[in-house]
C-alpha positions as CSV (number, residue, x, y, z in Angstrom):
1,M,55.2,36.2,4.9
2,K,52.0,38.1,5.6
3,Q,50.7,37.0,2.2
4,L,51.6,33.3,2.9
5,F,49.8,33.5,6.3
6,T,46.7,35.0,4.5
7,I,46.7,32.1,2.0
8,I,47.0,29.5,4.8
9,L,44.2,31.2,6.8
10,V,41.9,31.3,3.7
11,G,42.7,27.6,3.1
12,L,41.8,26.6,6.6
13,I,38.6,28.6,6.5
14,S,37.6,27.0,3.2
15,T,38.5,23.5,4.5
16,T,36.3,24.2,7.6
17,L,33.4,25.4,5.5
18,F,33.4,22.5,3.1
19,A,34.5,19.6,5.4
20,Q,31.8,17.1,6.2
21,S,30.9,16.2,9.8
22,V,32.0,12.9,11.2
23,T,29.6,10.2,12.2
24,L,28.9,10.0,15.9
25,P,26.1,8.4,18.0
26,T,22.8,10.2,17.8
27,S,22.0,12.7,20.5
28,G,20.5,11.0,23.6
29,G,20.8,7.6,21.9
30,N,17.6,8.4,19.9
31,Q,18.3,6.4,16.8
32,K,17.1,7.7,13.4
33,A,14.3,5.8,11.7
34,E,12.4,5.9,8.4
35,V,9.2,4.3,7.2
36,S,7.6,4.5,3.8
37,Q,4.3,3.4,2.4
38,W,3.1,3.4,-1.2
39,I,-0.6,4.2,-1.8
40,G,-0.8,3.1,-5.4
41,P,1.8,5.2,-7.2
42,V,2.0,7.7,-4.3
43,K,4.9,7.4,-1.8
44,V,4.6,8.6,1.8
45,T,7.8,8.7,3.9
46,I,8.2,9.6,7.6
47,N,11.7,10.4,8.9
48,Y,12.1,10.6,12.7
49,S,14.4,10.0,15.7
50,S,13.0,7.3,18.0
51,P,13.3,7.8,21.7
52,K,12.8,5.0,24.3
53,V,10.5,4.9,27.3
54,H,13.6,4.1,29.3
55,A,15.9,7.1,29.6
56,P,19.6,6.8,28.4
57,D,20.6,6.3,32.0
58,G,18.2,3.4,32.3
59,T,15.5,5.2,34.3
60,D,12.1,3.7,33.7
61,R,9.7,6.4,32.6
62,K,6.6,4.3,32.1
63,G,3.6,6.3,33.3
64,H,5.6,9.5,32.9
65,I,5.6,9.9,29.1
66,W,2.3,11.6,28.4
67,G,1.7,14.9,30.2
68,E,5.3,14.9,31.6
69,L,8.1,14.0,29.2
70,V,5.7,15.0,26.4
71,P,3.7,17.9,27.9
72,Y,0.1,18.5,27.1
73,G,-0.9,21.4,24.9
74,L,1.5,24.1,23.6
75,N,4.4,25.1,25.7
76,N,7.3,27.5,26.1
77,L,10.3,25.1,25.9
78,G,12.7,27.8,27.2
79,F,14.8,27.8,24.0
80,G,14.4,29.1,20.5
81,T,11.9,31.6,19.3
82,S,8.6,29.7,19.9
83,T,6.7,30.5,23.1
84,A,3.8,28.1,22.2
85,A,5.4,25.0,20.8
86,P,3.8,21.6,20.0
87,W,5.7,18.3,20.5
88,R,8.2,17.4,17.8
89,A,6.6,14.0,17.4
90,G,10.0,12.3,18.0
91,A,13.4,13.5,19.1
92,N,16.2,15.7,17.9
93,E,15.7,17.3,14.5
94,N,12.3,17.8,12.9
95,T,10.3,14.7,12.3
96,T,9.4,15.0,8.6
97,I,6.8,13.6,6.3
98,T,7.1,13.6,2.6
99,F,4.4,13.1,0.0
100,S,5.4,12.4,-3.6
101,H,2.0,13.7,-4.8
102,D,-0.9,15.8,-3.5
103,V,-2.9,14.0,-0.8
104,K,-5.5,14.5,1.8
105,F,-4.0,14.4,5.3
106,G,-6.7,13.8,7.9
107,G,-9.2,15.2,5.4
108,K,-7.1,18.3,4.7
109,D,-5.7,19.0,1.2
110,V,-1.9,18.9,1.2
111,K,0.5,19.6,-1.7
112,A,3.3,17.2,-2.6
113,G,6.5,18.0,-0.7
114,T,8.3,17.6,2.7
115,Y,6.8,19.0,5.9
116,G,7.8,19.2,9.5
117,L,5.5,16.9,11.5
118,H,4.4,18.1,15.0
119,L,1.8,17.0,17.4
120,I,-0.3,18.7,20.1
121,V,-1.0,16.2,22.8
122,E,-4.0,16.6,25.0
123,K,-5.1,14.8,28.2
124,D,-8.8,14.3,27.5
125,A,-9.3,15.6,24.0
126,P,-8.3,14.8,20.4
127,W,-4.7,15.3,19.5
128,T,-3.7,17.6,16.6
129,Y,-1.2,16.7,13.9
130,I,0.5,19.8,12.4
131,L,2.3,19.9,9.0
132,S,4.7,22.8,8.9
133,N,6.3,24.2,5.8
134,N,9.5,24.5,7.9
135,S,11.0,21.0,7.8
136,S,14.6,21.7,8.6
137,S,14.6,23.1,12.2
138,W,15.7,21.3,15.4
139,G,12.6,20.0,17.1
140,S,9.8,22.5,17.8
141,F,12.0,25.2,19.4
142,F,11.5,27.4,16.4
143,Y,7.9,26.4,15.5
144,D,5.8,29.2,14.0
145,E,2.1,28.8,13.5
146,K,2.3,31.0,10.5
147,E,4.3,28.3,8.7
148,D,1.5,25.7,9.2
149,A,0.5,23.9,6.0
150,A,-2.3,21.9,7.6
151,R,-3.7,20.7,10.9
152,A,-5.7,17.6,11.4
153,Q,-7.1,15.9,14.5
154,S,-6.4,12.4,15.7
155,T,-8.3,10.5,18.3
156,P,-5.7,8.6,20.4
157,T,-6.3,5.0,21.5
158,E,-4.7,2.7,24.0
159,S,-2.2,0.3,22.5
160,D,0.1,-2.5,23.4
161,Y,3.3,-1.4,25.1
162,N,5.9,0.1,22.8
163,E,9.4,0.8,24.2
164,Y,10.5,2.7,21.1
165,L,8.5,5.6,19.6
166,T,7.4,4.1,16.2
167,F,5.7,5.4,13.1
168,G,3.9,2.9,10.8
169,F,1.0,2.4,8.4
170,E,-2.1,0.2,8.6
171,D,-5.5,-0.3,7.0
172,R,-3.9,0.0,3.6
173,Q,-6.4,0.5,0.9
174,P,-6.0,1.1,-2.9
175,N,-6.4,4.9,-2.4
176,S,-5.6,5.4,1.3
177,A,-3.6,4.2,4.4
178,V,-3.7,5.1,8.1
179,A,-0.4,6.4,9.4
180,Y,0.2,6.1,13.2
181,L,2.5,7.1,15.9
182,K,2.9,4.5,18.8
183,W,4.8,5.0,22.0
184,E,4.4,3.5,25.4
185,N,0.7,2.8,25.7
186,K,-0.7,5.3,23.2
187,K,-1.4,5.3,19.5
188,A,-2.4,8.3,17.3
189,P,-3.7,7.4,13.9
190,I,-4.3,9.7,10.9
191,T,-5.7,8.9,7.5
192,I,-3.8,9.7,4.3
193,E,-5.9,9.6,1.1
194,V,-5.3,10.0,-2.6
195,P,-8.8,10.9,-3.8
196,N,-7.8,11.2,-7.4
197,I,-5.6,8.1,-7.5
198,N,-6.8,6.9,-11.0
199,E,-5.8,10.3,-12.4
200,V,-2.4,9.9,-10.8
201,Y,-2.1,6.5,-12.5
202,V,-3.1,8.0,-15.8
203,A,-0.5,10.8,-15.5
204,S,2.1,8.2,-14.7
205,L,1.1,6.0,-17.6
206,R,1.2,9.0,-20.0
207,N,4.7,9.9,-18.9
208,E,6.0,6.3,-19.0
209,L,4.7,5.7,-22.5
210,R,6.8,8.6,-23.7
211,G,9.9,6.8,-22.5
212,S,11.3,3.3,-23.0
213,S,8.0,1.8,-21.8
214,G,6.4,3.0,-25.0
215,F,8.4,0.6,-27.1
216,T,6.1,-2.4,-26.5
217,F,2.5,-2.9,-27.6
218,Q,1.8,-4.7,-24.3
219,N,2.3,-1.5,-22.3
220,Y,0.0,0.5,-24.6
221,A,-2.6,-2.2,-24.2
222,A,-2.2,-2.3,-20.4
223,A,-2.6,1.5,-20.2
224,A,-5.7,1.3,-22.4
225,N,-7.2,-1.5,-20.4
226,F,-6.7,0.3,-17.1
227,C,-8.6,3.3,-18.4
228,A,-11.4,1.0,-19.8
229,T,-11.8,-0.8,-16.5
230,N,-12.0,2.5,-14.6
231,K,-13.9,4.3,-17.3
232,I,-11.6,7.3,-17.3
233,N,-9.5,9.1,-20.0
234,L,-11.2,7.1,-22.7
235,E,-10.4,9.1,-25.8
236,E,-6.6,8.9,-25.0
237,A,-7.1,5.2,-24.1
238,L,-8.6,4.6,-27.5
239,S,-5.4,6.1,-29.1
240,W,-3.3,3.9,-26.9
241,A,-5.3,0.8,-28.0
242,D,-4.8,1.8,-31.6
243,A,-1.1,2.3,-31.0
244,A,-1.0,-1.3,-29.5
245,I,-2.5,-2.6,-32.7
246,S,-0.9,-0.5,-35.4
247,G,1.6,2.0,-33.8
248,A,4.8,2.5,-35.7
249,F,7.5,0.1,-34.7
250,V,5.5,-1.4,-31.8
251,G,2.0,-2.2,-32.9
252,Q,0.9,-5.8,-33.3
253,E,-2.6,-6.8,-34.4
254,N,-3.6,-9.9,-32.4
255,F,-6.5,-11.2,-30.3
256,F,-5.2,-9.4,-27.2
257,T,-4.8,-5.9,-28.8
258,L,-8.0,-6.1,-30.6
259,Q,-9.9,-7.1,-27.5
260,T,-8.2,-4.2,-25.7
261,K,-9.7,-1.8,-28.3
262,A,-13.1,-3.5,-27.9
263,N,-12.9,-3.0,-24.1
264,V,-12.3,0.7,-24.6
265,L,-15.1,1.0,-27.1
266,N,-17.5,-0.8,-24.6
267,A,-16.4,1.6,-21.9
268,M,-17.3,4.5,-24.2
269,G,-20.7,3.0,-24.8
270,K,-19.9,2.2,-28.5
271,D,-21.2,-1.4,-28.2
272,S,-21.7,-2.1,-31.9
273,E,-18.2,-1.0,-32.8
274,A,-16.8,-3.1,-29.9
275,E,-18.7,-6.1,-31.2
276,S,-17.3,-5.7,-34.7
277,V,-13.8,-5.5,-33.3
278,M,-14.3,-8.6,-31.2
279,I,-15.6,-10.6,-34.3
280,K,-12.4,-9.7,-35.9
281,A,-10.5,-10.7,-32.7
282,I,-12.0,-14.2,-32.4
283,N,-11.4,-14.9,-36.1
284,H,-7.8,-13.7,-35.9
285,P,-5.1,-16.3,-36.5
286,T,-3.6,-15.5,-33.0
287,A,-6.9,-16.3,-31.2
288,N,-6.6,-19.6,-29.3
289,V,-9.3,-21.8,-27.9
290,G,-9.0,-20.5,-24.3
291,Q,-9.2,-16.9,-25.3
292,I,-12.4,-17.4,-27.4
293,H,-13.9,-19.5,-24.7
294,T,-13.3,-16.9,-22.0
295,Y,-14.8,-14.2,-24.2
296,G,-17.9,-16.4,-24.7
297,R,-18.2,-16.9,-20.9
298,S,-18.0,-13.1,-20.4
299,L,-20.9,-12.6,-22.8
300,I,-23.0,-15.0,-20.7
301,T,-22.0,-13.0,-17.6
302,A,-23.2,-9.9,-19.4
303,G,-26.5,-11.6,-20.2
304,K,-25.8,-11.8,-24.0
305,N,-26.6,-15.4,-24.2
306,D,-27.4,-15.6,-28.0
307,K,-24.1,-13.9,-28.9
308,A,-22.2,-16.2,-26.5
309,L,-23.6,-19.3,-28.2
310,E,-22.5,-17.8,-31.6
311,V,-19.0,-17.4,-30.2
312,F,-18.9,-20.9,-28.9
313,K,-20.0,-22.2,-32.3
314,I,-17.2,-20.2,-34.0
315,N,-14.7,-21.6,-31.5
316,Q,-15.5,-25.2,-32.4
317,K,-15.5,-24.4,-36.1
318,L,-12.1,-22.7,-35.9
319,H,-10.6,-25.4,-33.6
320,P,-12.2,-28.8,-34.5
321,E,-9.1,-30.5,-33.0
322,D,-10.2,-29.5,-29.5
323,K,-12.9,-31.9,-28.3
324,F,-13.1,-30.7,-24.7
325,T,-13.1,-26.9,-24.3
326,T,-15.2,-26.2,-27.4
327,N,-17.8,-28.7,-26.2
328,V,-17.8,-27.2,-22.7
329,G,-18.5,-23.8,-24.3
330,L,-21.3,-25.2,-26.4
331,A,-22.8,-26.9,-23.4
332,R,-22.8,-23.6,-21.5
333,G,-24.1,-21.7,-24.5
334,Y,-27.0,-24.0,-25.1
335,T,-27.8,-24.0,-21.3
336,A,-27.8,-20.2,-21.3
337,V,-30.4,-20.1,-24.2
338,G,-32.5,-22.9,-22.6
339,D,-31.7,-25.7,-25.0
340,K,-31.2,-28.5,-22.5
341,K,-31.1,-31.3,-25.1
342,N,-28.1,-29.9,-26.9
343,A,-26.5,-28.8,-23.7
344,A,-26.6,-32.4,-22.4
345,K,-25.2,-33.6,-25.7
346,H,-22.2,-31.4,-25.5
347,W,-21.6,-32.0,-21.8
348,E,-21.4,-35.7,-22.6
349,L,-18.9,-35.1,-25.4
350,A,-16.8,-32.9,-23.2
351,I,-16.8,-35.5,-20.4
352,K,-15.9,-38.2,-23.0
353,N,-12.9,-36.2,-24.1
354,I,-11.8,-34.7,-20.8
355,P,-8.0,-34.2,-20.6
356,E,-5.8,-35.3,-17.7
357,N,-5.5,-31.8,-16.2
358,Q,-9.3,-31.5,-16.0
359,K,-10.0,-34.9,-14.4
360,P,-9.8,-33.5,-10.9
361,F,-12.9,-31.5,-11.8
362,L,-14.8,-34.4,-13.4
363,N,-17.5,-34.3,-10.7
364,V,-18.2,-30.6,-11.5
365,Y,-18.9,-31.4,-15.2
366,Q,-20.9,-34.4,-14.3
367,D,-23.0,-32.3,-12.0
368,E,-23.6,-29.8,-14.8
369,L,-24.8,-32.7,-17.0
370,K,-27.1,-34.0,-14.3
371,K,-28.7,-30.5,-13.9
372,V,-29.5,-30.1,-17.6
373,K,-30.9,-33.7,-17.8
374,E,-33.1,-33.0,-14.8
375,G,-34.2,-29.8,-16.4
376,K,-32.7,-27.6,-13.7
């Protein structure tokens, strides 16, 4: 009997230890909330409980939030181990902020991870956001300054009325965003930056190309073009461009992949090699009229007018069936080198052969013809 009682007791204890808690309303009616923002490939998430200006019993606390419900400075809250506690920046459990990668938080370097988010509120001075390595406590009752990961100041501003405490993001840029807390009539912004965002992209591309993404030439080309555009990681980018052209099982030599390699070579300062690759690209069977024309236009933009004219001539030779785009190219090429007579000739041919989808722009082409005839 004693043995049976022991077995039952152990069973009850085990059940108690491993049983999950039931779902009940949040303490004080402060509903949980979460907001996330991507800064490029970097994810930032804030988890918090959101109190209202009006108390659970309906009491209107407008004008009594800052300095009263949320006391200024550091305070002894009368519970826990902290005798100088900041505000929990929310309600109930720790407000937390999670960074998927290393960032700068208010200008301070912060490693990837999850942090408790606290705030020191002041009456007539900047507020201070605190990131704590302790993210699992209840509120700020057990806050310990020794666990700080970073502190950063925020200059609060007046805001439109907000009944619910709300976190959000604004001023979203390619490598930064401003996180903010808004409640009642105050707003406290803080800038989150990813200063090495292109390196983060490259690391992501490198890992992705090792997986299923590496089974298409388009992804190798996209990765190489990203590096070429940003002039980073160019040696590896060149290997990615080569993989797009001739990599085992995935490589395809075509205008797009050859142009990708040329883009990387240009970024490396190897202009003559890039030009040789592009000559091969525009003469490749996959090169269409539009691709060659666009390349010629890019040469004019780069001030390489003579080379642009050569490309436009090649385009007409390779695609004699096209009477519009090839003549537009030649008109632009001759205009670029100052040959107004031939430019006018090819504008007239282009206008004579204008397709239906270009007729809405007829006046544009006529204006170009008028300019060259007037010697402008």
